[in-house]
VEXDO-393791 format. One line per field, with one value per residue: residue number from 1; residue in one letter; x, y, z of N, C-alpha, C in turn. Coordinates in steps of 0.05 Angstrom, whole numbers. Example, Ala and Ser with C-alpha at 12.3 -4.5 7.8 and 13.67 -1.06 7.14 Angstrom:
BEGIN
seq (1 | 2)
type (a | s)
n_xx (264 | 257)
n_yy (-114 | -45)
n_zz (156 | 142)
ca_xx (246 | 273)
ca_yy (-90 | -21)
ca_zz (156 | 143)
c_xx (264 | 258)
c_yy (-66 | 1)
c_zz (156 | 157)
! end
This chain:
BEGIN
seq (1 | 2 | 3 | 4 | 5 | 6 | 7 | 8 | 9 | 10 | 11 | 12 | 13 | 14 | 15 | 16 | 17 | 18 | 19 | 20 | 21 | 22 | 23 | 24 | 25 | 26 | 27 | 28 | 29 | 30 | 31 | 32 | 33 | 34 | 35 | 36 | 37 | 38 | 39 | 40 | 41 | 42 | 43 | 44 | 45 | 46 | 47 | 48 | 49 | 50 | 51 | 52 | 53 | 54 | 55 | 56 | 57 | 58 | 59 | 60 | 61 | 62 | 63 | 64 | 65 | 66 | 67 | 68 | 69 | 70 | 71 | 72 | 73 | 74 | 75 | 76 | 77 | 78 | 79 | 80 | 81 | 82 | 83 | 84 | 85 | 86 | 87 | 88 | 89 | 90 | 91 | 92 | 93 | 94 | 95 | 96 | 97 | 98 | 99 | 100 | 101 | 102 | 103)
type (m | e | n | l | p | g | y | r | k | l | n | k | a | r | k | i | l | g | v | p | e | i | a | t | l | e | q | i | k | s | a | y | h | r | f | a | m | k | y | h | p | d | r | c | t | e | k | d | k | q | m | c | t | k | k | m | t | e | v | n | r | a | y | a | v | i | m | d | y | v | h | n | y | r | y | i | f | t | e | k | a | i | k | e | q | d | t | e | y | a | v | t | r | f | f | r | q | y | k | e | g | k | k)
n_xx (202 | 202 | 162 | 179 | 202 | 145 | 148 | 157 | 167 | 215 | 244 | 232 | 266 | 312 | 318 | 326 | 377 | 408 | 427 | 446 | 391 | 422 | 458 | 523 | 529 | 568 | 559 | 523 | 527 | 560 | 531 | 498 | 552 | 557 | 521 | 499 | 545 | 540 | 495 | 489 | 458 | 503 | 545 | 525 | 514 | 479 | 434 | 428 | 408 | 359 | 345 | 381 | 366 | 325 | 328 | 378 | 332 | 302 | 346 | 359 | 317 | 312 | 351 | 342 | 300 | 324 | 361 | 332 | 300 | 360 | 383 | 336 | 334 | 325 | 370 | 377 | 407 | 409 | 437 | 417 | 400 | 442 | 480 | 452 | 461 | 523 | 539 | 595 | 584 | 519 | 524 | 560 | 531 | 478 | 517 | 522 | 476 | 469 | 508 | 509 | 462 | 417 | 379)
n_yy (-177 | -116 | -65 | -1 | 54 | 114 | 174 | 212 | 204 | 187 | 227 | 266 | 236 | 238 | 294 | 300 | 273 | 310 | 299 | 308 | 307 | 274 | 223 | 191 | 120 | 118 | 173 | 181 | 141 | 174 | 226 | 196 | 174 | 227 | 258 | 224 | 219 | 268 | 279 | 236 | 204 | 195 | 222 | 270 | 338 | 334 | 360 | 378 | 303 | 294 | 322 | 314 | 235 | 257 | 277 | 232 | 193 | 210 | 211 | 167 | 134 | 170 | 154 | 82 | 82 | 108 | 70 | 29 | 24 | 44 | -11 | -51 | -24 | -32 | -42 | -25 | -63 | -63 | -45 | 5 | 34 | 44 | 63 | 118 | 139 | 146 | 192 | 225 | 189 | 207 | 259 | 262 | 236 | 273 | 311 | 286 | 295 | 341 | 337 | 313 | 331 | 316 | 346)
n_zz (85 | 96 | 95 | 60 | 81 | 65 | 20 | 52 | 110 | 101 | 85 | 124 | 155 | 141 | 141 | 197 | 212 | 166 | 119 | 48 | -6 | -46 | -28 | 7 | 30 | 60 | 74 | 104 | 147 | 171 | 194 | 232 | 267 | 277 | 311 | 350 | 381 | 396 | 430 | 452 | 520 | 557 | 554 | 547 | 603 | 664 | 680 | 620 | 606 | 593 | 544 | 516 | 517 | 486 | 451 | 422 | 415 | 371 | 337 | 322 | 303 | 262 | 229 | 234 | 193 | 149 | 149 | 133 | 81 | 53 | 60 | 45 | -20 | -81 | -134 | -195 | -261 | -304 | -380 | -396 | -357 | -327 | -366 | -360 | -324 | -320 | -329 | -354 | -409 | -414 | -427 | -475 | -505 | -512 | -538 | -581 | -614 | -622 | -655 | -700 | -724 | -704 | -677)
ca_xx (215 | 179 | 139 | 185 | 173 | 140 | 178 | 156 | 179 | 251 | 246 | 245 | 295 | 336 | 335 | 338 | 411 | 421 | 437 | 431 | 386 | 431 | 484 | 521 | 532 | 588 | 555 | 494 | 536 | 575 | 525 | 489 | 560 | 564 | 490 | 507 | 570 | 533 | 466 | 479 | 464 | 523 | 565 | 509 | 511 | 465 | 417 | 413 | 410 | 323 | 332 | 397 | 360 | 292 | 345 | 383 | 313 | 296 | 364 | 365 | 294 | 316 | 374 | 327 | 279 | 334 | 373 | 304 | 300 | 382 | 380 | 305 | 336 | 327 | 380 | 381 | 436 | 403 | 451 | 404 | 403 | 477 | 486 | 438 | 460 | 535 | 551 | 609 | 566 | 503 | 537 | 568 | 502 | 480 | 535 | 533 | 457 | 475 | 535 | 497 | 445 | 389 | 365)
ca_yy (-157 | -96 | -42 | 13 | 81 | 141 | 196 | 234 | 191 | 189 | 257 | 282 | 219 | 242 | 329 | 299 | 270 | 337 | 291 | 322 | 292 | 256 | 218 | 151 | 114 | 132 | 206 | 177 | 141 | 192 | 237 | 193 | 185 | 250 | 258 | 195 | 232 | 305 | 273 | 205 | 215 | 187 | 239 | 295 | 339 | 305 | 385 | 362 | 283 | 294 | 331 | 283 | 233 | 256 | 273 | 206 | 162 | 221 | 210 | 129 | 128 | 178 | 119 | 67 | 92 | 107 | 47 | -7 | 40 | 26 | -46 | -55 | -16 | -51 | -33 | -32 | -60 | -60 | -27 | 26 | 48 | 42 | 91 | 135 | 144 | 154 | 236 | 218 | 174 | 216 | 295 | 255 | 225 | 305 | 333 | 275 | 294 | 370 | 339 | 288 | 344 | 307 | 364)
ca_zz (85 | 117 | 75 | 55 | 85 | 48 | 20 | 76 | 130 | 87 | 68 | 151 | 176 | 119 | 149 | 223 | 205 | 159 | 95 | 26 | -19 | -56 | -4 | -3 | 49 | 86 | 96 | 111 | 180 | 191 | 192 | 256 | 287 | 291 | 319 | 377 | 395 | 405 | 439 | 471 | 546 | 571 | 543 | 569 | 628 | 688 | 671 | 596 | 598 | 580 | 528 | 503 | 504 | 469 | 420 | 419 | 402 | 351 | 310 | 314 | 301 | 232 | 217 | 231 | 179 | 125 | 135 | 137 | 60 | 37 | 61 | 22 | -38 | -107 | -157 | -225 | -259 | -336 | -392 | -408 | -322 | -309 | -367 | -352 | -296 | -329 | -331 | -388 | -440 | -405 | -446 | -495 | -528 | -523 | -559 | -607 | -625 | -645 | -690 | -723 | -736 | -697 | -667)
c_xx (193 | 177 | 171 | 179 | 175 | 163 | 183 | 168 | 210 | 254 | 253 | 251 | 307 | 347 | 334 | 374 | 423 | 437 | 418 | 416 | 393 | 459 | 495 | 521 | 536 | 564 | 528 | 500 | 543 | 560 | 501 | 513 | 560 | 538 | 501 | 530 | 563 | 501 | 477 | 483 | 489 | 548 | 553 | 511 | 484 | 433 | 408 | 409 | 375 | 322 | 349 | 383 | 326 | 305 | 358 | 356 | 296 | 313 | 355 | 332 | 298 | 320 | 359 | 316 | 301 | 350 | 363 | 306 | 333 | 387 | 351 | 308 | 337 | 355 | 380 | 407 | 429 | 426 | 439 | 405 | 432 | 490 | 477 | 451 | 498 | 538 | 570 | 585 | 539 | 502 | 550 | 548 | 488 | 486 | 525 | 496 | 449 | 496 | 527 | 476 | 413 | 372 | 373)
c_yy (-130 | -61 | -25 | 31 | 94 | 145 | 214 | 233 | 194 | 215 | 258 | 272 | 245 | 278 | 324 | 293 | 297 | 323 | 302 | 294 | 271 | 244 | 183 | 146 | 119 | 163 | 193 | 170 | 156 | 216 | 228 | 188 | 207 | 260 | 240 | 208 | 263 | 302 | 256 | 218 | 216 | 206 | 269 | 301 | 333 | 334 | 378 | 337 | 287 | 303 | 313 | 258 | 227 | 245 | 255 | 192 | 176 | 213 | 173 | 128 | 130 | 158 | 104 | 62 | 94 | 81 | 29 | 11 | 34 | 3 | -67 | -41 | -27 | -23 | -40 | -45 | -68 | -42 | -9 | 47 | 56 | 65 | 104 | 147 | 152 | 184 | 239 | 211 | 200 | 247 | 282 | 238 | 249 | 314 | 315 | 281 | 317 | 364 | 330 | 302 | 341 | 326 | 405)
c_zz (81 | 90 | 77 | 60 | 56 | 51 | 39 | 97 | 118 | 100 | 111 | 170 | 168 | 136 | 180 | 227 | 187 | 137 | 75 | 19 | -51 | -43 | -11 | 33 | 74 | 93 | 117 | 150 | 191 | 201 | 233 | 285 | 299 | 311 | 352 | 387 | 407 | 432 | 454 | 498 | 566 | 568 | 562 | 590 | 632 | 673 | 638 | 579 | 579 | 555 | 506 | 491 | 482 | 441 | 399 | 400 | 375 | 328 | 303 | 308 | 271 | 214 | 215 | 205 | 153 | 114 | 134 | 94 | 48 | 37 | 45 | -7 | -68 | -129 | -182 | -234 | -285 | -348 | -389 | -374 | -319 | -334 | -369 | -328 | -292 | -338 | -356 | -408 | -440 | -439 | -470 | -515 | -531 | -540 | -591 | -628 | -637 | -672 | -716 | -730 | -739 | -684 | -675)
! end
């Protein structure tokens, strides 16, 4: 397994693709495809080919960094972690504290 990229590298890649800080895999892929359609050298005019080639290289590298992170991400399947991600559970637990007089 390759070393996972640091935050700065990953954040830079995210910004290059215009992906929000919280994104689905579908959003990441969609952003990549949008840039590929726009900057692929075969789709650019002759005068823009050099710029398009440079931009496409940057987009490809950014996508590779993000996909490396996504493919090597360690998912947590503990009950506690899943409950913490469940917003309904979190809201219920928060208001239960007040109802029971704990706060």
